[in-house]
N, C-alpha and C positions, 0 to 999 in steps of 0.2 A: 314193198319187202313180202318173199318169196315164206308160206308157210315152215315150221319147222315140225317136227315127232309131237314137241313141248306147248305149241302153242296152236298144232290140227284143232284140237279137238274146242277149243275156245270158238274156230266161227264154222264147226260145221254143224250144217242145219238141216241133214236129214231128216231127224224125226217131226219138220213141219210139214203140213200140205205142200208150201209149193216155197221153195225157199226167200223171195216176198215178204214169209209172216213174219209176224211178228212174236217175243220169244211170250212170256210170262212179264219178265222183268220189262222189256220194251215195253209190252203195254200199260205196265202198270205206273210209266213214265210221259203213255201223252196223255194217258184218259182221266189226270183232275182238269186238264183244260177242256175238255169236249166242253158244250152244253145239255146240261138234265134236258130231260123233256119235259114241253110248260104241262103247263095245268090245270087250263083250258084244256080244253076236246076230246081227240081221240089218242086215247095215249098209244106212243112210241111204240111200232112196231119191230124194228130195223136195231140188228144186232150196231155197234158205231164203231168193235171192234174187227166186223168183216166188212162196212165199210172201210175205211182206212186201209188194210191190208187187203183190198180194192184197187184203191190209191194205188199203193205201193208196188203192186201184181205189174199196176200201165207205168210208173217209172221206173223198174225195174227191166220191163220186156218191150219197152216200147207198144205195145200193140193198143189196137184203137180203142174207143168206150164201147162195139158195137160187139169188139170183141173180150170181152171181160168174160171168165168161162158162169160156167149155170152155178157156181156151185158158191158166188157172188151173190147180196141181192140183185135185184132187177140195176141192169147202166144209165137208165133216166132216177133212178134213185140217188145209186151214188155221183153222175154226176150231179144230184144236185144239192146236195152235202162238200163238193169240192168248190162248186162255183160259192156258195154258203161263207166257207170257210176260209175262203180264198176274198171274196167284196169286201171279206168282215178285219180281215189283219185277223185272222188267228194261224191262221200258218205264218205270217212270221211274227205272232205273241211264242208260239208255242217254241218258235229258231229264240229266236232271241232267249230266255229263260233259259230254254237245254247250255247252247254256247256257256250260259253262266254258271250253270253246274257243270260243269266239263272244267271251268278253269278252274273252282274252287276244288275240283276233286282232284286236277293232277297238282293242285296247293298254286294257286296264283289268284288275284286280287279278280272281281265280281268282272270288272270295267276294265278294260285292255288302256292301256295308257299309250299304245305305240299299233301301226297298220300298216299292212302291205298292200296296195294296190295295183290293177291292173284289170287286163279286158280283155274278151274274149269275140273272135268275132263268128258268128253261126247263119250259116244260110235258112235258107226262108222255104218253102213253099208258096204253090198257087193258093194255095184258101184268103190270101190277101193280107191288110195288116196292115200296120206300117214302116218300113222297110230305108233298105239306102245301101248306097255304092262302098264299100272298104277298098279305096285306094291301093294299099299299100298290103292289102290282103289278096287284094283280087276275089272279092266276096261279093255279092248282094245278100242285106238277110239284117241281122239285127246284130248288136253288140252288149255281152252281160257285161255286168261295169259290175264287180266286186271287189272291198273288202273286205282284208282278213285282219282276225289278230293277228301277233307272231308265232303262235299254236295251228295258223289254217282257220281254224273254228272262224265263219262267214258271217261277220256282223253284219254287210253294209252289201246292200245290192240297189241295178237298178239297171232296166233293159229300155234298149230306143235303138234307134235305125243308129247304121252298122258306117251311115255317110257323119255322124257326131266323132270329130275328133275325141282326144284321149281327157287333153286338157281342159275343151270346151265341157262333155260332161259327169267332170270329175266333183265340181260343185256341187250341183245337184244328188252326188250318191255320197259327199263328203257332208252334206247338209243334214238327210237321212238323218243323221245318224249324234249325231250330234245331239240330243235330249238323251239318245235310249246312254248310249255312252261316252258322262259328258269326260270324261279325263283322258279322252286319244286325242292330244295333239303336235301327235311324228307321227305323220308318213312314211313310210319309201317303197317308191318308185324308178319306172322308169326314164331311160332320156323321153319320150313320148309328152312325158308332164313335164318338161324343167319351160328354163324362162317365167317371165314374170308377171304373163297372165293367171294364169290359177293360182298364182301367188295372192295378188290382186283383187283375185274374187273372190278369195274366204277374207281377207284382211278387215270385211264388214260385217263377220260371226266371231272374231275372239283371235287368241293367239293359235295358229297353228308354224307347224315347222312340217320342212322338207330336205327327205333327204335322196336325191338321183344315183343313184347304182348304173353305170353306161357299160358297158362292156369294152376291154383295151382293144383300140385299136391294134395290136398287134397280136392280138391274141388270135390263134389257129384252132380249127375246131368247139370241140363243144368246153364250156370252158362254166363251172360253176359261178355263180353271184349270188353272197352274201347280202342276205333276204328275199331279190325275187325268188327266189328256190323254190322258197312258204305257197304265198300265191298259188305258184303250175301248180304244184299239187293237189290244191284243194282244186285246182282245177281237170287235176285225175283224178278225183276221189270223185266227184259230183260227171264225167265225165263215164262211171262202171253201169249207169242210167241208160239206159238206151232212148228213153223217151231224148235224152237233150242231143241228140244225136244231129239233128237240125230244130229248127225255132217250128212245133207245126202251128201255132195255135195262131188263129187271129186276135187276137188282145194280146197287149203286153201288159193286161193283168196276169189273164191263163200263164203267160209263157216264163214270166216269175214265183206261179207260184208252183211249177213244177219243178223248177229249178230248190224254193225251199223242201219241198215235196223228197227232194233227192236228199240234199241237207241233214232233215229231220234226219231220213234211212239211215245216215250210220253216224249223228250224237246219241240216237238212242242206242245201236247195236254197239256204240261205243260206251259210254255208260253203265249198260250191261255187264257190257263184260266186267265192270271194277264192282258191279253191284252185286252182282251172284259169281260164287268162286264154275271154275271154266268147265269142268263137270256136267256144271248142272241146264249149260245151254245147249 
Protein backbone atom coordinates (compact mmCIF):
# COMPACT_ATOMS: atom_id res chain seq x y z
CA UNK A 1 0.00 0.00 0.00
CA UNK A 2 1.36 3.42 -0.93
CA UNK A 3 2.44 5.80 1.80
CA UNK A 4 0.25 8.77 2.59
CA UNK A 5 1.17 11.98 4.34
CA UNK A 6 -0.45 10.53 7.47
CA UNK A 7 1.54 7.29 7.50
CA UNK A 8 4.80 8.49 5.95
CA UNK A 9 6.35 9.54 9.28
CA UNK A 10 5.66 6.10 10.70
CA UNK A 11 7.89 4.36 8.17
CA UNK A 12 10.68 6.88 7.66
CA UNK A 13 14.04 5.69 8.89
CA UNK A 14 16.36 8.59 8.05
CA UNK A 15 17.35 8.93 11.70
CA UNK A 16 19.08 5.53 11.59
CA UNK A 17 22.61 4.79 10.37
CA UNK A 18 21.22 2.36 7.79
CA UNK A 19 17.58 1.91 6.85
CA UNK A 20 17.87 -1.75 7.87
CA UNK A 21 18.95 -0.88 11.44
CA UNK A 22 16.66 -1.43 14.41
CA UNK A 23 14.86 1.30 16.26
CA UNK A 24 14.94 1.11 20.05
CA UNK A 25 11.39 -0.26 20.05
CA UNK A 26 12.30 -2.97 17.54
CA UNK A 27 15.42 -3.95 19.46
CA UNK A 28 13.39 -4.21 22.68
CA UNK A 29 11.29 -6.90 21.01
CA UNK A 30 14.27 -9.06 20.02
CA UNK A 31 16.71 -8.51 22.89
CA UNK A 32 14.90 -10.69 25.49
CA UNK A 33 15.26 -13.78 23.27
CA UNK A 34 19.02 -13.51 22.71
CA UNK A 35 21.25 -15.69 24.90
CA UNK A 36 23.07 -14.08 27.78
CA UNK A 37 26.85 -14.16 27.94
CA UNK A 38 28.51 -17.12 29.58
CA UNK A 39 29.58 -16.67 33.22
CA UNK A 40 32.71 -18.65 32.49
CA UNK A 41 35.67 -17.72 30.37
CA UNK A 42 36.28 -14.40 28.67
CA UNK A 43 33.44 -11.85 29.01
CA UNK A 44 31.52 -11.14 25.83
CA UNK A 45 32.66 -7.99 24.08
CA UNK A 46 30.47 -8.24 20.99
CA UNK A 47 27.42 -5.98 20.88
CA UNK A 48 24.54 -8.31 19.96
CA UNK A 49 22.46 -5.43 18.64
CA UNK A 50 25.21 -4.70 16.11
CA UNK A 51 25.25 -8.40 15.14
CA UNK A 52 21.49 -8.43 14.57
CA UNK A 53 21.68 -5.22 12.56
CA UNK A 54 24.48 -6.66 10.42
CA UNK A 55 22.31 -9.71 9.64
CA UNK A 56 19.39 -7.44 8.79
CA UNK A 57 21.69 -5.34 6.57
CA UNK A 58 22.64 -8.47 4.64
CA UNK A 59 19.00 -9.56 4.35
CA UNK A 60 17.89 -6.15 3.11
CA UNK A 61 20.71 -5.43 0.67
CA UNK A 62 21.65 -8.95 -0.42
CA UNK A 63 25.38 -8.37 0.07
CA UNK A 64 27.97 -11.08 0.72
CA UNK A 65 29.43 -11.85 4.14
CA UNK A 66 32.72 -10.14 3.30
CA UNK A 67 30.90 -7.04 2.02
CA UNK A 68 29.40 -6.15 5.41
CA UNK A 69 30.40 -2.53 6.22
CA UNK A 70 33.31 -2.12 8.60
CA UNK A 71 31.25 -0.34 11.24
CA UNK A 72 29.59 -3.68 12.02
CA UNK A 73 31.44 -6.44 13.92
CA UNK A 74 33.83 -8.58 11.81
CA UNK A 75 31.95 -10.69 9.28
CA UNK A 76 33.31 -13.91 10.83
CA UNK A 77 31.79 -12.90 14.17
CA UNK A 78 28.43 -12.10 12.59
CA UNK A 79 28.58 -15.35 10.62
CA UNK A 80 29.28 -17.35 13.77
CA UNK A 81 26.27 -15.91 15.58
CA UNK A 82 24.05 -16.40 12.52
CA UNK A 83 24.90 -20.08 12.22
CA UNK A 84 24.60 -20.64 15.97
CA UNK A 85 21.15 -19.03 16.10
CA UNK A 86 20.06 -20.87 12.98
CA UNK A 87 21.24 -24.31 14.08
CA UNK A 88 19.96 -23.81 17.62
CA UNK A 89 16.45 -22.91 16.51
CA UNK A 90 16.57 -19.41 17.98
CA UNK A 91 15.38 -17.67 14.80
CA UNK A 92 12.39 -20.02 14.51
CA UNK A 93 11.57 -19.42 18.19
CA UNK A 94 11.72 -15.63 17.82
CA UNK A 95 9.47 -15.82 14.75
CA UNK A 96 6.96 -18.00 16.62
CA UNK A 97 6.79 -15.70 19.65
CA UNK A 98 6.51 -12.51 17.60
CA UNK A 99 3.75 -13.97 15.43
CA UNK A 100 1.70 -14.75 18.53
CA UNK A 101 2.41 -11.28 19.98
CA UNK A 102 1.33 -9.58 16.77
CA UNK A 103 -1.86 -11.63 16.55
CA UNK A 104 -2.76 -10.64 20.09
CA UNK A 105 -1.95 -7.00 19.34
CA UNK A 106 -4.56 -6.94 16.56
CA UNK A 107 -7.14 -8.65 18.75
CA UNK A 108 -6.78 -12.25 17.53
CA UNK A 109 -6.11 -15.45 19.47
CA UNK A 110 -2.39 -16.26 19.72
CA UNK A 111 -2.86 -19.59 17.93
CA UNK A 112 -4.66 -19.43 14.56
CA UNK A 113 -7.35 -21.91 13.59
CA UNK A 114 -6.98 -21.53 9.82
CA UNK A 115 -4.05 -21.11 7.49
CA UNK A 116 -3.11 -20.69 3.85
CA UNK A 117 -0.50 -22.89 2.18
CA UNK A 118 1.49 -22.28 -0.99
CA UNK A 119 5.01 -22.59 -2.40
CA UNK A 120 7.43 -20.39 -4.28
CA UNK A 121 10.11 -21.81 -6.59
CA UNK A 122 13.38 -19.85 -6.75
CA UNK A 123 16.62 -20.36 -8.64
CA UNK A 124 19.80 -21.47 -6.90
CA UNK A 125 23.38 -20.63 -7.85
CA UNK A 126 26.51 -22.66 -8.50
CA UNK A 127 27.28 -23.03 -4.77
CA UNK A 128 25.63 -26.47 -4.76
CA UNK A 129 23.37 -28.13 -2.23
CA UNK A 130 19.99 -29.85 -2.67
CA UNK A 131 18.04 -28.66 -5.70
CA UNK A 132 15.64 -29.92 -8.35
CA UNK A 133 13.74 -28.87 -11.45
CA UNK A 134 10.20 -27.51 -11.15
CA UNK A 135 8.63 -28.59 -14.44
CA UNK A 136 5.61 -26.33 -13.92
CA UNK A 137 7.57 -23.12 -13.32
CA UNK A 138 10.58 -24.14 -15.46
CA UNK A 139 12.92 -23.32 -12.58
CA UNK A 140 15.91 -25.30 -11.36
CA UNK A 141 16.35 -24.64 -7.69
CA UNK A 142 14.36 -24.93 -4.48
CA UNK A 143 10.84 -24.42 -3.22
CA UNK A 144 9.92 -22.27 -0.27
CA UNK A 145 6.89 -24.02 1.14
CA UNK A 146 5.04 -21.81 3.59
CA UNK A 147 1.91 -21.74 5.71
CA UNK A 148 0.53 -18.40 6.84
CA UNK A 149 -2.35 -17.51 9.08
CA UNK A 150 -5.24 -15.55 7.60
CA UNK A 151 -3.43 -12.30 8.46
CA UNK A 152 -0.43 -13.32 6.33
CA UNK A 153 1.99 -14.07 9.17
CA UNK A 154 4.43 -16.91 8.53
CA UNK A 155 3.58 -19.83 10.82
CA UNK A 156 5.13 -22.74 8.89
CA UNK A 157 8.16 -23.04 6.62
CA UNK A 158 10.01 -25.80 4.80
CA UNK A 159 12.61 -25.43 2.05
CA UNK A 160 13.12 -28.40 -0.27
CA UNK A 161 14.23 -29.18 -3.84
CA UNK A 162 11.90 -27.72 -6.45
CA UNK A 163 11.14 -31.09 -8.05
CA UNK A 164 9.00 -32.11 -5.05
CA UNK A 165 5.35 -31.46 -5.90
CA UNK A 166 3.25 -29.28 -3.65
CA UNK A 167 1.01 -32.09 -2.42
CA UNK A 168 4.10 -34.17 -1.56
CA UNK A 169 5.86 -31.40 0.32
CA UNK A 170 2.78 -30.18 2.21
CA UNK A 171 2.67 -32.97 4.86
CA UNK A 172 6.15 -32.06 6.11
CA UNK A 173 5.42 -28.37 6.56
CA UNK A 174 2.04 -29.05 8.18
CA UNK A 175 3.50 -31.66 10.50
CA UNK A 176 6.20 -29.21 11.61
CA UNK A 177 3.62 -26.75 12.99
CA UNK A 178 1.22 -29.24 14.55
CA UNK A 179 2.55 -28.72 18.09
CA UNK A 180 3.33 -25.01 17.67
CA UNK A 181 -0.23 -24.10 16.66
CA UNK A 182 -2.44 -26.88 18.03
CA UNK A 183 -5.72 -25.24 16.95
CA UNK A 184 -4.73 -24.81 13.31
CA UNK A 185 -6.67 -27.47 11.43
CA UNK A 186 -8.31 -25.74 8.44
CA UNK A 187 -6.13 -25.07 5.40
CA UNK A 188 -6.90 -22.99 2.31
CA UNK A 189 -4.96 -24.09 -0.78
CA UNK A 190 -4.90 -23.94 -4.57
CA UNK A 191 -5.60 -26.73 -7.01
CA UNK A 192 -2.08 -28.16 -6.69
CA UNK A 193 -3.06 -29.57 -3.30
CA UNK A 194 -6.28 -31.20 -4.51
CA UNK A 195 -7.01 -34.91 -4.50
CA UNK A 196 -6.89 -37.56 -1.80
CA UNK A 197 -3.11 -37.96 -1.59
CA UNK A 198 -2.59 -35.06 0.80
CA UNK A 199 -5.71 -35.87 2.84
CA UNK A 200 -4.62 -39.49 3.23
CA UNK A 201 -1.13 -38.42 4.31
CA UNK A 202 -2.54 -36.11 6.98
CA UNK A 203 -5.23 -38.52 8.21
CA UNK A 204 -2.85 -40.10 10.72
CA UNK A 205 -2.02 -36.69 12.24
CA UNK A 206 -5.48 -35.71 13.41
CA UNK A 207 -8.45 -34.04 11.81
CA UNK A 208 -7.51 -31.60 9.07
CA UNK A 209 -9.86 -29.92 6.61
CA UNK A 210 -8.69 -28.62 3.24
CA UNK A 211 -10.54 -26.01 1.22
CA UNK A 212 -9.32 -25.93 -2.37
CA UNK A 213 -9.86 -22.56 -4.03
CA UNK A 214 -9.60 -22.81 -7.79
CA UNK A 215 -9.57 -20.17 -10.47
CA UNK A 216 -12.69 -20.17 -12.60
CA UNK A 217 -12.29 -21.76 -16.03
CA UNK A 218 -14.22 -18.86 -17.56
CA UNK A 219 -12.17 -16.11 -15.90
CA UNK A 220 -10.09 -13.85 -18.10
CA UNK A 221 -7.15 -11.78 -16.91
CA UNK A 222 -6.50 -11.10 -13.25
CA UNK A 223 -8.92 -12.57 -10.72
CA UNK A 224 -8.68 -11.97 -6.96
CA UNK A 225 -9.20 -15.36 -5.32
CA UNK A 226 -10.45 -15.57 -1.71
CA UNK A 227 -7.73 -16.34 0.85
CA UNK A 228 -5.12 -17.30 -1.73
CA UNK A 229 -4.02 -13.68 -2.12
CA UNK A 230 -2.95 -13.67 1.55
CA UNK A 231 0.00 -16.01 1.07
CA UNK A 232 0.96 -14.31 -2.20
CA UNK A 233 1.18 -11.02 -0.30
CA UNK A 234 3.43 -12.71 2.26
CA UNK A 235 5.81 -13.76 -0.53
CA UNK A 236 5.79 -10.13 -1.68
CA UNK A 237 6.66 -8.96 1.84
CA UNK A 238 9.55 -11.41 2.03
CA UNK A 239 10.70 -10.34 -1.43
CA UNK A 240 11.51 -6.88 -0.11
CA UNK A 241 14.72 -8.45 1.25
CA UNK A 242 17.12 -8.78 -1.67
CA UNK A 243 18.87 -11.71 -0.06
CA UNK A 244 15.82 -13.76 -1.09
CA UNK A 245 15.95 -12.79 -4.78
CA UNK A 246 17.66 -16.15 -5.30
CA UNK A 247 18.62 -18.99 -3.02
CA UNK A 248 22.34 -18.33 -2.51
CA UNK A 249 22.80 -20.90 0.24
CA UNK A 250 24.50 -24.28 0.13
CA UNK A 251 22.39 -25.77 2.92
CA UNK A 252 18.65 -25.95 3.41
CA UNK A 253 19.13 -24.77 6.99
CA UNK A 254 20.73 -21.48 5.95
CA UNK A 255 18.12 -20.93 3.24
CA UNK A 256 15.40 -21.35 5.86
CA UNK A 257 17.18 -19.03 8.28
CA UNK A 258 17.26 -16.10 5.83
CA UNK A 259 13.52 -16.42 5.23
CA UNK A 260 12.96 -16.30 8.98
CA UNK A 261 15.20 -13.22 9.26
CA UNK A 262 13.18 -11.49 6.54
CA UNK A 263 9.93 -12.28 8.32
CA UNK A 264 11.24 -11.26 11.75
CA UNK A 265 12.23 -7.96 10.15
CA UNK A 266 8.63 -7.35 9.17
CA UNK A 267 7.20 -8.55 12.49
CA UNK A 268 9.37 -6.25 14.58
CA UNK A 269 8.52 -3.24 12.45
CA UNK A 270 4.82 -4.00 12.62
CA UNK A 271 4.85 -4.59 16.38
CA UNK A 272 6.97 -1.53 17.09
CA UNK A 273 4.63 0.69 15.09
CA UNK A 274 1.84 -0.38 17.42
CA UNK A 275 3.87 -0.07 20.59
CA UNK A 276 5.18 3.47 20.04
CA UNK A 277 3.70 6.61 18.49
CA UNK A 278 4.55 7.00 14.82
CA UNK A 279 6.43 10.26 15.34
CA UNK A 280 9.00 8.50 17.58
CA UNK A 281 10.03 6.10 14.81
